[in-house]
Structure formats: C-alpha cells, structure tokens
C-alpha positions in Angstrom: 99.2 53.4 178.3 96.1 55.7 178.0 98.1 58.3 176.0 99.1 55.7 173.4 95.6 54.5 172.9 94.3 58.0 172.5 96.8 59.1 169.8 95.3 61.4 167.2 96.9 62.9 164.1 96.9 66.7 164.7 97.2 68.9 161.5 96.0 72.2 163.0 97.8 74.0 165.8 97.2 77.1 167.9 99.7 80.0 167.8 101.0 79.1 171.3 104.7 78.6 171.3 106.5 75.6 172.8 108.9 76.7 175.5 112.6 75.8 175.2 112.4 73.9 178.5 109.5 71.8 177.4 111.0 71.0 174.0 114.3 70.1 175.6 112.5 67.8 178.1 110.6 66.1 175.2 113.9 65.6 173.3 115.6 64.2 176.3 112.8 61.7 176.6 113.3 60.9 172.9 117.0 60.0 173.2 116.2 57.5 176.0 114.8 55.3 173.3 116.5 51.9 172.6 119.4 52.1 170.2 121.5 49.5 168.4 124.6 48.7 170.5 124.1 52.0 172.4 125.7 53.9 169.5 122.9 56.4 168.9 123.4 56.7 165.2 120.8 59.4 164.6 120.3 63.2 164.8 117.3 65.4 165.2 117.1 68.8 163.3 114.8 71.3 165.1 113.2 73.8 162.8 111.4 76.9 164.3 112.5 79.6 161.9 109.6 80.6 159.6 111.8 81.0 156.6 113.3 77.5 157.1 109.8 76.0 157.5 108.8 77.8 154.3 111.7 76.2 152.5 110.9 72.8 153.9 107.2 72.9 153.0 107.5 71.9 149.4 109.5 68.8 150.5 106.3 67.8 152.3 104.0 68.5 149.3 103.1 71.9 150.9 101.0 70.4 153.6 99.9 73.4 155.7 100.9 72.0 159.1 104.6 72.3 158.1 104.4 76.1 158.3 101.7 76.3 160.9 103.3 74.1 163.5 105.6 76.0 165.9 108.2 73.2 165.7 109.2 70.8 162.9 111.5 67.9 163.8 113.4 66.1 161.1 114.8 62.7 162.3 117.9 61.5 160.5 119.9 58.3 160.2 123.4 59.6 161.1 126.7 57.7 161.0 128.6 60.9 160.3 129.2 61.6 164.0 130.0 58.0 164.9 132.4 57.7 162.0 134.3 60.8 163.1 134.6 59.5 166.6 135.9 56.2 165.4 138.6 57.8 163.2 139.6 60.2 166.0 140.1 57.1 168.2 142.3 55.2 165.7 139.4 52.9 164.7 138.4 52.6 161.0 134.6 52.5 160.6 133.0 50.1 158.1 129.5 51.7 158.0 129.3 52.8 154.4 126.7 50.1 153.5 123.0 49.5 153.3 122.8 47.5 156.5 124.3 50.5 158.4 121.7 52.8 156.9 118.9 50.5 158.1 120.5 50.3 161.6 120.6 54.1 161.8 117.1 54.5 160.3 115.7 52.2 163.0 117.5 54.1 165.7 116.1 57.4 164.4 112.5 56.0 164.2 112.7 54.7 167.7 113.7 58.2 168.9 110.9 59.8 166.9 108.3 57.5 168.5 109.6 58.3 172.0 109.4 62.0 171.1 105.8 61.7 169.9 104.7 59.9 173.0 106.5 62.4 175.3 104.9 65.3 173.4 101.4 63.9 173.6 101.9 63.2 177.3 102.5 67.0 177.7 99.3 67.9 175.9 100.9 68.6 172.6 99.8 67.3 169.2 101.9 65.6 166.5 101.7 64.7 162.9 104.0 62.2 161.3 105.0 63.1 157.7 105.7 60.1 155.5 107.0 62.4 152.7 110.5 62.7 154.1 112.1 59.8 152.3 110.3 60.8 149.0 112.1 64.2 149.1 115.3 63.3 151.0 117.6 64.9 148.5 115.9 68.3 148.8 115.8 68.1 152.6 119.5 67.2 152.6 120.3 70.4 150.7 118.1 72.6 152.8 119.3 71.3 156.2 122.9 71.0 154.9 123.2 67.3 155.9 126.8 65.9 155.3 127.8 62.5 154.0 126.6 59.8 156.3 123.3 61.5 157.2 119.9 60.8 155.6 116.5 62.2 156.8 114.0 59.3 157.5 111.0 61.0 159.0 109.5 64.3 160.0 107.1 65.2 162.9 105.3 68.5 163.3 104.7 69.6 166.9 102.4 72.1 168.6 99.3 72.7 170.8 96.2 71.2 169.1 93.7 73.5 167.5 91.4 70.5 166.7 90.2 67.3 168.2 89.8 64.9 165.3 88.4 61.4 165.9 90.7 58.5 166.4 92.0 57.0 163.2 90.7 53.5 162.5 93.0 50.5 163.1 92.8 46.9 162.1 91.8 44.6 164.9 94.6 43.2 167.1 94.2 39.7 165.7 94.9 41.0 162.2 98.5 42.1 163.1 99.5 39.9 166.0 100.7 36.3 165.4 101.2 33.7 168.2 104.5 31.8 168.1 104.8 31.8 164.3 103.3 33.7 161.3 99.8 32.6 160.4 99.1 33.4 156.8 95.7 35.0 155.9 92.9 33.2 154.2 90.4 35.1 151.9 87.9 34.9 154.8 90.4 36.4 157.1 91.1 39.4 154.8 87.3 40.0 154.4 86.8 39.9 158.2 89.8 42.1 159.1 89.1 44.8 156.5 85.4 44.8 156.8 85.2 47.7 159.3 87.7 49.9 157.5 85.8 49.5 154.2 82.5 50.3 155.9 83.5 53.7 157.1 81.7 56.6 155.4 85.1 58.2 154.7 86.3 55.1 153.0 83.2 54.9 150.8 83.7 58.6 150.0 87.3 58.0 148.9 86.1 55.2 146.6 83.3 57.3 145.1 85.3 60.5 144.7 87.9 58.6 142.7 85.4 56.7 140.5 86.7 53.4 141.7 85.2 50.1 142.9 87.1 49.3 146.1 89.1 51.0 148.9 92.1 48.9 147.9 92.0 50.5 144.5 92.2 53.9 146.1 95.5 52.9 147.6 97.0 51.2 144.5 95.7 53.6 141.8 95.7 56.9 143.6 97.5 57.2 147.0 100.5 54.9 146.6 100.8 54.1 142.9 103.4 51.6 141.6 105.0 54.1 139.3 105.4 56.6 142.2 106.8 53.9 144.4 109.4 53.0 141.8 110.3 56.7 141.2 110.8 57.5 144.8 112.6 54.2 145.5 115.2 55.1 142.8 115.5 58.6 144.2 116.1 57.2 147.7 118.7 54.7 146.4 120.5 57.5 144.7 120.5 59.5 147.9 121.9 56.6 149.9 124.7 56.2 147.3 125.5 59.9 147.4 125.5 60.0 151.2 127.8 57.0 151.4 125.6 54.1 152.3 125.9 51.9 149.2 129.4 50.5 149.3 128.7 46.8 149.0 
C-alpha cells in the first residue's frame, strides 16, 4: 500500500543495468494480473538494444527517457496468439472486432500496472508514456507486430537518478461515488480543482502560454481537439489494418 501512495514519475535514470533475473521476476508479477476469462490476450515487448530504443524514440516525441532508460516495455493488445491457438484446436475465433480490441487493451493495461507496482517495490522507477496509441502505426512497423496485435502503452524502467515530488491528485471525493454517480455542481468543480489550479507550476503553465486558466492549457495546448481527432483517426485506421474493425 505504501508503495502505491508514493508513486513518482521518473524520467531520469542511472546507468545501472537491470539484471535479467530481476526483470523476469517483475514480468512474472505482471502476468499475475487479472485477465478477461483467463485468456491473457496481451504481449509485452522488452527493448534493451540501444539501436532499437533510438528507433522507438521518435514514436514517443523523442522524450529523453526512452533512450536513457535501460529497459523500455511496450504493452500490446494481442489476439494473434489466442487466434492461432483456437484455429489449431479446431475452433474458429470471432475476435476481429472492436470489442475484442478493448478486451485485449484492458488486459494489457492491467499487466502494465502490475509491472509498474512490482518494479517500484524493487526500488526501480517508471514512467508511463501516453504517446503509444498516437504513434501505433510506426511502433507496429518497428516492433514487427503482426495482425491482431496493437501497442497500447509503453513504460520506461530503470534505477532513479532523481527524486521528484509526488504529482498532485484530485481529492478522493472528486473521483469516488457512493452507490451511484453523483454529478458535479459548479461549486463542486471549483472545490475539487482549487488546489490543482493554485500550484505554482499550474500558474506557470498558464502564464507561459499566455492563457487565462489551467483548463485552457489542456484544451488549447496539451490535448487540442484537432490533435485528438487526428490521432483518433490514425488509431482507427491501425485497428482496421490489424484486424479489429470487422463489425
């Protein structure tokens, strides 16, 4: 429990390597995660080779930790393996649809979270990269992912070379609802976001971008509508190409 409450995003790592035995133990902890129907429709690609990390870096907008971390893990929704098993056992799979992708993506993300917790429990640092689905097509080419496999998230792993402060989080009552969903009043929104908006870093974001509110930083700079639409269309094209849009 303490490890979970002390999670920090680590973007700088020492040169110390992660032993094969430790990495294997972490991955074994990862695959003990819950999975839909115990079918384990995911795969994890381990990248340690410097040349491969260099090729992957542009897929993550050249964030330095991709090449600096000793290990990069790409978690994939993967029905390829399960489909092959079905066909080799005289069972015709029907998993070429969007629901199956969501099922496999959830499985992969559960494994990724288990891996992150196991790694932090061993004194390692992690950084979750939200860029994977933006650049899925390029990652598919680099990692040679076959039909039925789509990357959904990436985690960098290594021994921390920094001790950043904990990231802010909304208060528990902002995200937990009792028995049924309680919609938010204007007063609730003001109360729940007051602390986040008051941070010096938040005010700096607003000032640097010449905007009026932190929300505008998110909607006009960080996660713009036009970017969301562009990457959504790209991901839908990837899902079709990889065999998940037959409906």
